[in-house]
N, C-alpha and C positions, 0 to 999 in steps of 0.2 A: 648524193648529199642528203642529209637529214635536215628537216626544218629546225630552226633555232630562233630563240628570242634575240640572240646576239649575232648579227650577220658577220661571217668570217669569209676570208678569201679561199680557204681550203678546209677540208674536214679534219677533225682531230679526234683522238681517243683520250678520254679522261681517265684518271686513276681513281674515280669515285668508288666508294663501297656500295654494294647492292645487297639486298636481302634475297636469300634463296633457300628454299626448303624442298624436301623430297620425301618420298616413302618408297619402300621396296628394297631390293638388293643394293648394297653399297650406299644407301641413303645417308649413312653416318658421315659420308664425305661432304654432303651438302647440309648446311645447317647454320642459320644465323646470318651474319653480315660478313661478306668477303669482298676482296678487290675483284673488279671485273675480269681481269686477266686470269684469275684462278678458275673461273667457270669452265673455260675451254679445256684446260688441262685435266680437271676432274672428270668432265664428260668423256674425254678421250680415254682416260683410265677405266672408268666405270663401264664403258662400252667395249673395251678391249680393242680399240680401233687399229693399233699397229699390227696386232696378230691377225685380225680379220683381213686387213689389206694384203698381208703376206700370203694368206690362204687363197686369194683370188688369182 
């Protein structure tokens, strides 16, 4: 559980937008303000995780 100003009975994920910026290969995928759930999918794509997992 993460600390919060508003006590809740369970943890939740919000749909808030967050700022993210990057440099290097595939940095064009990260830039500006995006929804939180977008970050995982872009990192997965940029790091080529599905193909790396298959190679193990």
